N, CA, C and O atoms as CSV, one atom per row, in Angstrom:
chain,resi,resn,atom,element,x,y,z
A,1,MET,N,N,-93.442,92.783,117.254
A,1,MET,CA,C,-94.112,92.073,116.675
A,1,MET,C,C,-95.739,93.212,116.948
A,1,MET,O,O,-96.319,93.544,117.982
A,2,ARG,N,N,-95.926,93.426,115.926
A,2,ARG,CA,C,-97.139,94.123,115.757
A,2,ARG,C,C,-98.519,93.491,115.766
A,2,ARG,O,O,-98.555,92.277,115.564
A,3,LYS,N,N,-99.665,94.141,115.972
A,3,LYS,CA,C,-100.969,93.417,115.946
A,3,LYS,C,C,-100.967,92.058,115.436
A,3,LYS,O,O,-100.346,91.737,114.423
A,4,SER,N,N,-101.622,91.307,116.095
A,4,SER,CA,C,-101.833,89.693,115.674
A,4,SER,C,C,-103.004,89.132,116.268
A,4,SER,O,O,-103.763,89.850,116.920
A,5,LYS,N,N,-103.261,87.682,116.071
A,5,LYS,CA,C,-104.812,87.256,116.779
A,5,LYS,C,C,-104.440,87.327,118.229
A,5,LYS,O,O,-105.421,87.389,118.970
A,6,LYS,N,N,-103.532,87.333,118.691
A,6,LYS,CA,C,-103.481,87.435,120.235
A,6,LYS,C,C,-103.344,88.506,120.652
A,6,LYS,O,O,-103.071,88.619,121.847
A,7,ASP,N,N,-103.502,89.848,119.712
A,7,ASP,CA,C,-103.207,91.376,120.384
A,7,ASP,C,C,-104.269,91.822,119.031
A,7,ASP,O,O,-103.719,92.071,117.958
A,8,GLN,N,N,-105.334,91.884,119.101
A,8,GLN,CA,C,-106.437,92.505,118.603
A,8,GLN,C,C,-106.418,94.094,118.597
A,8,GLN,O,O,-107.125,94.683,117.779
A,9,PHE,N,N,-105.631,94.794,119.486
A,9,PHE,CA,C,-105.501,96.096,119.737
A,9,PHE,C,C,-104.076,96.785,119.576
A,9,PHE,O,O,-103.702,97.859,120.046
A,10,GLY,N,N,-103.456,95.971,118.865
A,10,GLY,CA,C,-102.345,96.447,118.720
A,10,GLY,C,C,-101.298,96.788,119.349
A,10,GLY,O,O,-100.414,97.408,118.757
A,11,LYS,N,N,-101.171,96.418,120.819
A,11,LYS,CA,C,-100.160,97.070,121.352
A,11,LYS,C,C,-98.908,96.509,121.331
A,11,LYS,O,O,-98.014,96.873,122.095
A,12,GLY,N,N,-98.780,95.600,120.462
A,12,GLY,CA,C,-97.138,95.192,120.235
A,12,GLY,C,C,-96.748,94.342,120.995
A,12,GLY,O,O,-97.459,94.044,121.955
A,13,LYS,N,N,-95.509,93.707,120.787
A,13,LYS,CA,C,-94.827,92.618,121.731
A,13,LYS,C,C,-93.257,92.368,121.368
A,13,LYS,O,O,-92.886,91.807,120.337
A,14,LEU,N,N,-92.497,92.816,122.264
A,14,LEU,CA,C,-91.108,92.812,121.873
A,14,LEU,C,C,-90.631,91.038,121.859
A,14,LEU,O,O,-90.811,90.144,122.686
A,15,ILE,N,N,-90.036,91.061,120.670
A,15,ILE,CA,C,-89.421,89.220,120.423
A,15,ILE,C,C,-88.200,89.401,120.243
A,15,ILE,O,O,-87.890,90.392,119.581
A,16,PRO,N,N,-87.026,88.440,120.809
A,16,PRO,CA,C,-85.971,88.314,120.514
A,16,PRO,C,C,-85.893,87.688,119.478
A,16,PRO,O,O,-86.655,86.767,119.185
A,17,ILE,N,N,-84.789,88.173,118.649
A,17,ILE,CA,C,-84.362,87.860,117.046
A,17,ILE,C,C,-82.535,87.795,117.054
A,17,ILE,O,O,-81.920,88.684,117.642
A,18,SER,N,N,-81.977,86.943,116.523
A,18,SER,CA,C,-80.493,86.848,116.486
A,18,SER,C,C,-80.189,88.216,115.667
A,18,SER,O,O,-81.059,88.745,114.975
A,19,ASP,N,N,-78.943,88.716,115.799
A,19,ASP,CA,C,-78.242,89.957,115.255
A,19,ASP,C,C,-78.154,89.392,113.936
A,19,ASP,O,O,-78.124,90.395,113.224
A,20,GLY,N,N,-78.091,88.325,113.137
A,20,GLY,CA,C,-78.019,87.730,112.024
A,20,GLY,C,C,-79.411,88.137,111.308
A,20,GLY,O,O,-79.433,88.608,110.171
A,21,LEU,N,N,-80.479,87.926,112.025
A,21,LEU,CA,C,-82.030,88.205,111.363
A,21,LEU,C,C,-82.169,89.891,111.094
A,21,LEU,O,O,-82.772,90.479,110.196
A,22,VAL,N,N,-81.351,90.439,112.261
A,22,VAL,CA,C,-81.299,91.993,112.441
A,22,VAL,C,C,-80.684,92.109,111.124
A,22,VAL,O,O,-81.342,92.609,110.212
A,23,GLU,N,N,-79.649,91.754,110.951
A,23,GLU,CA,C,-78.535,92.328,109.219
A,23,GLU,C,C,-79.564,91.982,108.449
A,23,GLU,O,O,-80.153,92.979,108.030
A,24,MET,N,N,-80.134,90.714,108.003
A,24,MET,CA,C,-81.162,90.347,107.165
A,24,MET,C,C,-82.378,91.802,106.429
A,24,MET,O,O,-82.621,92.436,105.402
A,25,ILE,N,N,-82.813,91.627,107.952
A,25,ILE,CA,C,-84.064,92.814,108.148
A,25,ILE,C,C,-83.629,94.061,107.322
A,25,ILE,O,O,-84.150,94.553,106.321
A,26,ASN,N,N,-82.364,94.484,108.133
A,26,ASN,CA,C,-82.266,96.015,107.711
A,26,ASN,C,C,-81.703,95.883,106.230
A,26,ASN,O,O,-81.613,97.000,105.719
A,27,HIS,N,N,-81.338,94.961,105.472
A,27,HIS,CA,C,-80.658,95.050,104.504
A,27,HIS,C,C,-81.678,94.935,103.372
A,27,HIS,O,O,-81.495,95.503,102.295
A,28,TRP,N,N,-82.869,94.114,103.662
A,28,TRP,CA,C,-83.661,94.152,103.077
A,28,TRP,C,C,-84.614,95.521,103.189
A,28,TRP,O,O,-85.279,95.643,102.161
A,29,ARG,N,N,-84.810,96.372,103.969
A,29,ARG,CA,C,-85.534,97.344,104.398
A,29,ARG,C,C,-84.973,98.643,103.464
A,29,ARG,O,O,-85.624,99.571,102.984
A,30,ASP,N,N,-83.095,98.277,103.363
A,30,ASP,CA,C,-82.581,99.229,102.623
A,30,ASP,C,C,-82.951,98.971,101.186
A,30,ASP,O,O,-83.569,99.851,100.588
A,31,LYS,N,N,-82.603,97.748,100.518
A,31,LYS,CA,C,-83.380,97.416,99.421
A,31,LYS,C,C,-84.849,97.736,98.687
A,31,LYS,O,O,-85.109,97.935,97.501
A,32,ILE,N,N,-85.686,97.705,99.844
A,32,ILE,CA,C,-86.730,98.235,99.617
A,32,ILE,C,C,-87.302,99.779,99.885
A,32,ILE,O,O,-88.284,100.328,99.386
A,33,LYS,N,N,-86.650,100.117,100.536
A,33,LYS,CA,C,-86.679,101.499,100.713
A,33,LYS,C,C,-87.515,101.890,101.738
A,33,LYS,O,O,-88.173,102.928,101.683
A,34,GLN,N,N,-87.533,101.139,102.654
A,34,GLN,CA,C,-88.342,101.204,103.827
A,34,GLN,C,C,-88.033,101.531,104.935
A,34,GLN,O,O,-86.855,101.216,105.100
A,35,THR,N,N,-88.453,102.010,105.828
A,35,THR,CA,C,-87.490,101.819,107.176
A,35,THR,C,C,-88.672,101.277,108.381
A,35,THR,O,O,-88.378,100.776,109.466
A,36,ASP,N,N,-89.781,101.478,107.966
A,36,ASP,CA,C,-90.875,100.855,109.067
A,36,ASP,C,C,-91.797,99.938,108.209
A,36,ASP,O,O,-91.454,99.358,107.178
A,37,GLY,N,N,-93.243,99.896,108.907
A,37,GLY,CA,C,-93.863,98.804,108.386
A,37,GLY,C,C,-93.564,97.305,108.659
A,37,GLY,O,O,-92.586,96.892,109.281
A,38,TYR,N,N,-94.826,96.334,107.946
A,38,TYR,CA,C,-94.284,95.177,107.705
A,38,TYR,C,C,-93.144,94.572,106.807
A,38,TYR,O,O,-93.036,95.023,105.667
A,39,ILE,N,N,-92.069,93.338,107.335
A,39,ILE,CA,C,-91.448,93.274,106.702
A,39,ILE,C,C,-91.294,92.311,105.353
A,39,ILE,O,O,-90.405,92.406,104.507
A,40,LEU,N,N,-92.572,91.206,105.379
A,40,LEU,CA,C,-92.759,90.755,104.249
A,40,LEU,C,C,-94.074,91.837,103.411
A,40,LEU,O,O,-95.044,92.404,103.914
A,41,ARG,N,N,-93.615,91.801,102.053
A,41,ARG,CA,C,-94.206,92.707,101.396
A,41,ARG,C,C,-94.573,92.112,99.892
A,41,ARG,O,O,-93.685,91.421,99.392
A,42,SER,N,N,-95.701,92.290,99.169
A,42,SER,CA,C,-95.909,92.063,97.853
A,42,SER,C,C,-95.086,93.229,96.858
A,42,SER,O,O,-94.433,94.185,97.275
A,43,PHE,N,N,-95.290,92.902,95.638
A,43,PHE,CA,C,-94.870,93.984,94.841
A,43,PHE,C,C,-95.954,93.847,93.759
A,43,PHE,O,O,-96.552,92.836,93.389
A,44,LYS,N,N,-96.075,95.382,93.264
A,44,LYS,CA,C,-96.898,95.503,92.037
A,44,LYS,C,C,-96.170,95.018,90.619
A,44,LYS,O,O,-94.976,94.740,90.510
A,45,ARG,N,N,-97.048,94.986,89.688
A,45,ARG,CA,C,-96.234,94.635,88.075
A,45,ARG,C,C,-94.896,95.674,88.000
A,45,ARG,O,O,-93.795,95.266,87.629
A,46,ASN,N,N,-95.136,97.000,88.386
A,46,ASN,CA,C,-94.205,97.823,88.144
A,46,ASN,C,C,-93.476,97.696,89.036
A,46,ASN,O,O,-92.850,98.756,89.013
A,47,LEU,N,N,-92.877,96.776,90.321
A,47,LEU,CA,C,-92.113,96.391,91.205
A,47,LEU,C,C,-92.016,97.409,91.971
A,47,LEU,O,O,-90.994,97.545,92.645
A,48,ASN,N,N,-93.027,98.318,92.033
A,48,ASN,CA,C,-93.418,99.060,93.374
A,48,ASN,C,C,-93.772,98.078,94.389
A,48,ASN,O,O,-94.487,97.104,94.155
A,49,VAL,N,N,-93.319,98.319,95.389
A,49,VAL,CA,C,-93.532,97.730,96.851
A,49,VAL,C,C,-94.826,97.843,97.212
A,49,VAL,O,O,-95.300,98.890,96.769
A,50,ARG,N,N,-95.724,97.092,97.938
A,50,ARG,CA,C,-96.860,97.341,98.465
A,50,ARG,C,C,-96.587,97.274,100.196
A,50,ARG,O,O,-95.492,96.824,100.534
A,51,GLU,N,N,-97.584,97.724,101.335
A,51,GLU,CA,C,-97.697,97.978,102.409
A,51,GLU,C,C,-97.430,96.619,103.058
A,51,GLU,O,O,-96.606,96.640,103.972
A,52,SER,N,N,-98.036,95.323,102.716
A,52,SER,CA,C,-97.620,94.156,102.828
A,52,SER,C,C,-98.304,93.142,102.451
A,52,SER,O,O,-99.353,93.447,101.885
A,53,LEU,N,N,-98.008,91.592,102.599
A,53,LEU,CA,C,-98.029,90.448,102.184
A,53,LEU,C,C,-99.055,89.974,102.664
A,53,LEU,O,O,-99.122,89.761,103.874
A,54,ASP,N,N,-100.240,89.661,101.697
A,54,ASP,CA,C,-101.456,88.923,102.242
A,54,ASP,C,C,-100.905,87.291,102.793
A,54,ASP,O,O,-100.148,86.494,102.238
A,55,PRO,N,N,-101.513,87.224,103.881
A,55,PRO,CA,C,-101.388,86.039,104.157
A,55,PRO,C,C,-101.866,84.730,103.147
A,55,PRO,O,O,-101.164,83.719,103.117
A,56,ALA,N,N,-102.845,84.810,102.505
A,56,ALA,CA,C,-103.389,83.766,101.374
A,56,ALA,C,C,-101.800,84.064,100.446
A,56,ALA,O,O,-101.193,82.998,100.344
A,57,THR,N,N,-101.135,85.108,99.861
A,57,THR,CA,C,-100.262,84.846,98.843
A,57,THR,C,C,-99.086,84.357,99.696
A,57,THR,O,O,-98.346,83.557,99.122
A,58,LEU,N,N,-98.778,84.679,100.935
A,58,LEU,CA,C,-97.651,83.812,101.567
A,58,LEU,C,C,-98.026,81.738,101.400
A,58,LEU,O,O,-97.298,80.805,101.061
A,59,ASN,N,N,-99.157,81.794,101.740
A,59,ASN,CA,C,-99.448,80.240,101.887
A,59,ASN,C,C,-99.100,79.796,100.069
A,59,ASN,O,O,-98.545,78.725,99.821
A,60,LYS,N,N,-99.423,80.560,99.171
A,60,LYS,CA,C,-99.615,80.483,97.644
A,60,LYS,C,C,-98.001,80.046,97.814
A,60,LYS,O,O,-97.649,78.869,97.741
A,61,ILE,N,N,-97.189,81.015,98.021
A,61,ILE,CA,C,-95.604,81.463,97.752
A,61,ILE,C,C,-95.361,79.831,98.184
A,61,ILE,O,O,-95.058,79.003,97.325
A,62,LEU,N,N,-95.535,79.460,99.659
A,62,LEU,CA,C,-94.986,78.415,100.617
A,62,LEU,C,C,-95.279,77.082,99.606
A,62,LEU,O,O,-94.377,76.257,99.460
A,63,LYS,N,N,-96.576,76.910,98.916
A,63,LYS,CA,C,-97.017,75.610,98.094
A,63,LYS,C,C,-96.000,75.553,96.974
A,63,LYS,O,O,-95.547,74.454,96.655
A,64,ILE,N,N,-95.597,76.688,96.335
A,64,ILE,CA,C,-95.055,76.826,94.869
A,64,ILE,C,C,-93.533,76.174,95.344
A,64,ILE,O,O,-92.991,75.221,94.785
A,65,LEU,N,N,-93.018,76.887,96.446
A,65,LEU,CA,C,-91.828,76.238,97.241
A,65,LEU,C,C,-91.631,74.692,97.457
A,65,LEU,O,O,-90.650,74.008,97.164
A,66,GLN,N,N,-92.748,74.341,98.010
A,66,GLN,CA,C,-92.675,72.596,98.429
A,66,GLN,C,C,-92.980,72.119,97.417
A,66,GLN,O,O,-92.386,71.041,97.405
A,67,ARG,N,N,-93.722,72.245,96.225
A,67,ARG,CA,C,-93.622,71.857,94.803
A,67,ARG,C,C,-92.272,71.987,94.325
A,67,ARG,O,O,-91.935,70.993,93.682
A,68,LYS,N,N,-91.427,72.828,94.413
A,68,LYS,CA,C,-90.383,73.250,93.467
A,68,LYS,C,C,-89.556,72.160,94.159
A,68,LYS,O,O,-89.085,71.311,93.403
A,69,ALA,N,N,-89.305,72.042,95.434
A,69,ALA,CA,C,-88.411,71.359,96.581
A,69,ALA,C,C,-89.040,69.668,96.335
A,69,ALA,O,O,-88.297,68.780,96.752
A,70,LYS,N,N,-90.209,69.290,95.756
A,70,LYS,CA,C,-90.581,67.983,95.865
A,70,LYS,C,C,-90.992,67.174,96.783
A,70,LYS,O,O,-91.238,65.968,96.783
A,71,LEU,N,N,-91.070,68.609,98.166
A,71,LEU,CA,C,-91.433,67.990,98.990
A,71,LEU,C,C,-93.031,67.485,99.337
A,71,LEU,O,O,-93.636,68.346,99.977
A,72,HIS,N,N,-93.829,66.261,99.041
A,72,HIS,CA,C,-94.616,66.013,98.496
A,72,HIS,C,C,-95.446,65.283,100.099
A,72,HIS,O,O,-96.668,65.242,100.244
A,73,ASN,N,N,-94.572,64.848,100.992
A,73,ASN,CA,C,-94.963,64.055,102.121
A,73,ASN,C,C,-95.310,64.726,103.362
A,73,ASN,O,O,-96.036,64.284,104.253
A,74,VAL,N,N,-94.641,65.966,103.314
A,74,VAL,CA,C,-94.756,66.706,104.711
A,74,VAL,C,C,-95.973,67.620,104.988
A,74,VAL,O,O,-96.063,68.502,105.842
A,75,GLY,N,N,-96.994,67.170,103.973
A,75,GLY,CA,C,-98.326,68.098,104.555
A,75,GLY,C,C,-98.186,69.135,103.847
A,75,GLY,O,O,-97.217,69.298,103.105
A,76,GLU,N,N,-99.033,69.880,103.971
A,76,GLU,CA,C,-99.525,71.001,103.108
A,76,GLU,C,C,-98.603,72.631,104.067
A,76,GLU,O,O,-98.857,72.852,105.251
A,77,LEU,N,N,-97.924,73.250,103.511
A,77,LEU,CA,C,-97.366,74.259,104.139
A,77,LEU,C,C,-97.900,75.723,104.191
A,77,LEU,O,O,-98.203,76.372,103.190
A,78,SER,N,N,-97.978,76.151,105.436
A,78,SER,CA,C,-98.146,77.435,105.340
A,78,SER,C,C,-97.814,78.667,106.127
A,78,SER,O,O,-96.585,78.606,106.153
A,79,GLY,N,N,-98.108,79.596,106.693
A,79,GLY,CA,C,-97.440,80.959,107.120
A,79,GLY,C,C,-97.224,80.512,108.787
A,79,GLY,O,O,-96.374,80.931,109.573
A,80,HIS,N,N,-98.502,79.337,109.049
A,80,HIS,CA,C,-98.751,78.904,110.483
A,80,HIS,C,C,-97.318,77.840,110.768
A,80,HIS,O,O,-96.742,77.504,111.803
A,81,SER,N,N,-97.094,77.525,109.322
A,81,SER,CA,C,-96.130,76.271,109.772
A,81,SER,C,C,-94.311,76.617,110.300
A,81,SER,O,O,-93.332,75.937,110.608
A,82,PHE,N,N,-94.627,77.995,110.170
A,82,PHE,CA,C,-93.389,78.678,110.940
A,82,PHE,C,C,-93.545,78.676,112.267
A,82,PHE,O,O,-92.539,78.453,112.941
A,83,ARG,N,N,-94.632,78.883,112.839
A,83,ARG,CA,C,-94.989,78.687,114.095
A,83,ARG,C,C,-94.773,77.548,114.623
A,83,ARG,O,O,-93.931,77.595,115.520
A,84,VAL,N,N,-95.266,76.402,114.388
A,84,VAL,CA,C,-95.234,75.132,114.747
A,84,VAL,C,C,-94.142,74.669,114.738
A,84,VAL,O,O,-93.890,73.752,115.520
A,85,GLY,N,N,-93.120,75.177,113.818
A,85,GLY,CA,C,-91.823,74.516,113.616
A,85,GLY,C,C,-90.970,75.147,114.917
A,85,GLY,O,O,-90.427,74.600,115.877
A,86,ALA,N,N,-91.083,76.365,114.561
A,86,ALA,CA,C,-90.232,76.995,115.602
A,86,ALA,C,C,-90.236,76.431,117.061
A,86,ALA,O,O,-89.241,76.432,117.786
A,87,ALA,N,N,-91.568,75.907,117.439
A,87,ALA,CA,C,-91.805,75.190,118.686
A,87,ALA,C,C,-91.232,74.140,118.714
A,87,ALA,O,O,-90.635,73.876,119.758
A,88,VAL,N,N,-91.198,73.206,117.652
A,88,VAL,CA,C,-90.758,71.929,117.132
A,88,VAL,C,C,-89.351,72.059,117.677
A,88,VAL,O,O,-88.794,71.454,118.592
A,89,ASP,N,N,-88.950,72.972,116.901
A,89,ASP,CA,C,-87.199,72.919,116.741
A,89,ASP,C,C,-86.432,73.957,118.191
A,89,ASP,O,O,-85.239,74.142,118.429
A,90,MET,N,N,-87.529,74.418,118.862
A,90,MET,CA,C,-86.924,74.619,120.230
A,90,MET,C,C,-86.877,73.562,121.274
A,90,MET,O,O,-85.855,73.315,121.913
A,91,LEU,N,N,-88.110,72.890,121.446
A,91,LEU,CA,C,-88.217,71.639,122.101
A,91,LEU,C,C,-87.056,70.612,121.584
A,91,LEU,O,O,-86.409,69.960,122.404
A,92,ASP,N,N,-86.813,70.498,120.089
A,92,ASP,CA,C,-85.344,69.591,119.750
A,92,ASP,C,C,-84.005,69.899,120.453
A,92,ASP,O,O,-83.182,69.075,120.852
A,93,LYS,N,N,-83.934,71.546,120.546
A,93,LYS,CA,C,-82.732,72.206,121.044
A,93,LYS,C,C,-82.680,71.899,122.793
A,93,LYS,O,O,-81.745,72.284,123.495
A,94,GLY,N,N,-83.617,71.300,123.201
A,94,GLY,CA,C,-83.561,70.985,124.505
A,94,GLY,C,C,-84.082,72.205,125.228
A,94,GLY,O,O,-83.586,72.276,126.352
A,95,VAL,N,N,-85.059,73.353,124.910
A,95,VAL,CA,C,-85.357,74.416,125.269
A,95,VAL,C,C,-86.428,74.113,126.408
A,95,VAL,O,O,-87.228,73.227,126.109
A,96,PRO,N,N,-86.591,74.732,127.737
A,96,PRO,CA,C,-87.631,73.889,128.562
A,96,PRO,C,C,-89.073,74.582,127.938
A,96,PRO,O,O,-89.161,75.676,127.380
A,97,PHE,N,N,-89.931,73.818,128.147
A,97,PHE,CA,C,-90.880,74.009,127.536
A,97,PHE,C,C,-91.760,75.366,127.916
A,97,PHE,O,O,-92.583,75.868,127.151
A,98,GLU,N,N,-91.393,75.931,129.410
A,98,GLU,CA,C,-92.125,77.088,129.834
A,98,GLU,C,C,-91.728,78.395,128.955
A,98,GLU,O,O,-92.587,79.267,128.821
A,99,ARG,N,N,-90.380,78.567,128.319
A,99,ARG,CA,C,-89.625,79.214,127.553
A,99,ARG,C,C,-90.433,79.325,126.322
A,99,ARG,O,O,-90.934,80.324,125.806
A,100,ILE,N,N,-90.457,77.743,125.863
A,100,ILE,CA,C,-91.136,77.777,124.568
A,100,ILE,C,C,-92.865,78.372,124.151
A,100,ILE,O,O,-93.321,78.774,123.081
A,101,MET,N,N,-93.476,78.213,125.453
A,101,MET,CA,C,-94.962,78.538,125.923
A,101,MET,C,C,-94.652,80.054,125.654
A,101,MET,O,O,-95.224,80.589,124.704
A,102,LEU,N,N,-93.705,80.846,126.498
A,102,LEU,CA,C,-93.589,82.192,126.416
A,102,LEU,C,C,-93.111,82.694,124.854
A,102,LEU,O,O,-93.639,83.704,124.390
A,103,ARG,N,N,-92.204,82.031,124.151
A,103,ARG,CA,C,-91.841,82.683,123.118
A,103,ARG,C,C,-92.969,82.147,122.033
A,103,ARG,O,O,-92.884,82.736,120.956
A,104,GLY,N,N,-93.753,81.391,122.087
A,104,GLY,CA,C,-95.096,81.224,121.355
A,104,GLY,C,C,-96.348,81.998,121.379
A,104,GLY,O,O,-97.159,82.221,120.480
A,105,GLY,N,N,-96.314,82.439,122.894
A,105,GLY,CA,C,-97.397,83.389,123.178
A,105,GLY,C,C,-98.528,82.422,123.720
A,105,GLY,O,O,-99.717,82.718,123.602
A,106,TRP,N,N,-98.166,81.438,124.224
A,106,TRP,CA,C,-99.304,80.464,124.638
A,106,TRP,C,C,-99.139,80.566,125.846
A,106,TRP,O,O,-98.059,80.583,126.436
A,107,LYS,N,N,-100.913,80.689,126.595
A,107,LYS,CA,C,-100.984,80.784,128.271
A,107,LYS,C,C,-101.453,79.517,128.423
A,107,LYS,O,O,-101.489,79.211,129.615
A,108,SER,N,N,-101.896,78.496,127.554
A,108,SER,CA,C,-102.378,77.073,128.179
A,108,SER,C,C,-101.219,75.998,127.353
A,108,SER,O,O,-100.774,76.114,126.211
A,109,GLU,N,N,-100.916,74.879,128.445
A,109,GLU,CA,C,-100.091,74.113,128.302
A,109,GLU,C,C,-100.608,73.440,127.162
A,109,GLU,O,O,-99.870,73.297,126.187
A,110,ASN,N,N,-101.905,72.956,127.145
A,110,ASN,CA,C,-102.641,72.278,126.268
A,110,ASN,C,C,-102.435,72.540,124.994
A,110,ASN,O,O,-102.156,71.718,124.121
A,111,THR,N,N,-102.586,73.813,124.866
A,111,THR,CA,C,-102.460,74.659,123.428
A,111,THR,C,C,-100.694,74.440,122.845
A,111,THR,O,O,-100.346,74.494,121.666
A,112,ALA,N,N,-99.885,74.219,123.905
A,112,ALA,CA,C,-98.684,74.662,123.248
A,112,ALA,C,C,-98.498,72.899,123.133
A,112,ALA,O,O,-97.842,72.542,122.155
A,113,LEU,N,N,-98.811,72.230,123.681
A,113,LEU,CA,C,-98.947,70.701,123.550
A,113,LEU,C,C,-99.292,70.144,122.319
A,113,LEU,O,O,-98.839,69.075,121.909
A,114,ARG,N,N,-100.560,71.267,121.371
A,114,ARG,CA,C,-100.748,70.583,120.250
A,114,ARG,C,C,-99.863,70.565,119.271
A,114,ARG,O,O,-99.653,69.673,118.449
A,115,TYR,N,N,-99.170,71.960,119.442
A,115,TYR,CA,C,-98.269,72.386,118.417
A,115,TYR,C,C,-96.626,71.319,118.109
A,115,TYR,O,O,-95.862,71.116,117.165
A,116,LEU,N,N,-96.764,70.858,119.642
A,116,LEU,CA,C,-95.399,69.908,119.485
A,116,LEU,C,C,-95.993,68.459,119.652
A,116,LEU,O,O,-95.392,67.605,120.303
A,117,ARG,N,N,-96.984,68.263,119.145
A,117,ARG,CA,C,-97.247,66.732,119.488
A,117,ARG,C,C,-96.905,65.863,118.119
A,117,ARG,O,O,-97.155,64.664,117.992
A,118,ASN,N,N,-96.372,66.587,117.262
A,118,ASN,CA,C,-95.309,65.636,115.866
A,118,ASN,C,C,-94.102,65.848,116.442
A,118,ASN,O,O,-93.268,65.633,115.562
A,119,TRP,N,N,-93.581,66.146,117.416
A,119,TRP,CA,C,-92.040,65.935,117.420
A,119,TRP,C,C,-91.784,64.683,117.668
A,119,TRP,O,O,-92.301,63.988,118.543
A,120,ASP,N,N,-90.722,64.289,116.650
A,120,ASP,CA,C,-90.369,63.157,116.475
A,120,ASP,C,C,-88.782,62.981,117.430
A,120,ASP,O,O,-87.826,63.610,116.976
A,121,ASP,N,N,-88.600,62.303,118.462
A,121,ASP,CA,C,-87.685,62.637,119.539
A,121,ASP,C,C,-86.844,61.035,119.382
A,121,ASP,O,O,-86.090,60.601,120.253
A,122,SER,N,N,-87.158,60.341,118.140
A,122,SER,CA,C,-86.445,58.999,118.017
A,122,SER,C,C,-84.927,59.025,118.000
A,122,SER,O,O,-84.184,58.086,118.284
A,123,HIS,N,N,-84.552,60.371,117.583
A,123,HIS,CA,C,-82.489,60.428,117.371
A,123,HIS,C,C,-82.018,60.530,118.864
A,123,HIS,O,O,-80.843,60.281,119.133
A,124,TRP,N,N,-82.999,60.928,119.934
A,124,TRP,CA,C,-82.837,61.287,120.988
A,124,TRP,C,C,-82.355,59.565,121.824
A,124,TRP,O,O,-81.536,59.331,122.713
A,125,LEU,N,N,-83.089,58.835,121.212
A,125,LEU,CA,C,-82.952,57.436,122.093
A,125,LEU,C,C,-81.503,56.882,121.598
A,125,LEU,O,O,-81.067,57.051,120.459
A,126,LEU,N,N,-80.793,56.154,122.700
A,126,LEU,CA,C,-79.801,55.514,122.375
A,126,LEU,C,C,-79.880,54.176,122.450
A,126,LEU,O,O,-80.780,53.748,123.173
A,127,VAL,N,N,-79.107,53.296,121.838
A,127,VAL,CA,C,-79.027,51.927,121.130
A,127,VAL,C,C,-79.199,51.244,122.577
A,127,VAL,O,O,-78.468,51.665,123.473
A,128,GLY,N,N,-80.320,49.993,122.929
A,128,GLY,CA,C,-80.740,49.453,123.599
A,128,GLY,C,C,-81.605,50.053,124.304
A,128,GLY,O,O,-82.244,49.237,124.968
A,129,GLU,N,N,-81.919,51.088,124.466
A,129,GLU,CA,C,-83.130,52.000,125.187
A,129,GLU,C,C,-84.243,51.816,124.537
A,129,GLU,O,O,-84.374,52.110,123.349
A,130,ASN,N,N,-85.485,51.126,125.526
A,130,ASN,CA,C,-86.404,50.813,125.230
A,130,ASN,C,C,-87.739,51.670,126.077
A,130,ASN,O,O,-88.333,51.378,127.115
A,131,TYR,N,N,-87.894,52.860,125.107
A,131,TYR,CA,C,-88.997,53.863,125.990
A,131,TYR,C,C,-89.923,53.749,124.997
A,131,TYR,O,O,-91.011,54.316,125.100
């Protein structure tokens, strides 16, 4: 992962991804005839591939997809939603909190907990338990 809010100098960071995701990324790169650079990209009117996809454009695309899926009660989706969703998914699967913090790049427990505050653990409760 290259330059980000937490990596202003662009030193980069290796992050683990699944074999399936590697295959999809390689397929996409073959399709757009690019071997490096950003994965998410926009297109010009003539279908030439641009260098990157603007974050505001990604948010617009997510809102369009949310409307098409008739998801009106989940709040506004944004690119940031993926980070929150990944953290909640890991917690839901029983991934230890420390590992979630490492994957999300959080140094502060308070920050990571803010991302996880909406986790719904009700499906974990057994009948008759009063928590």
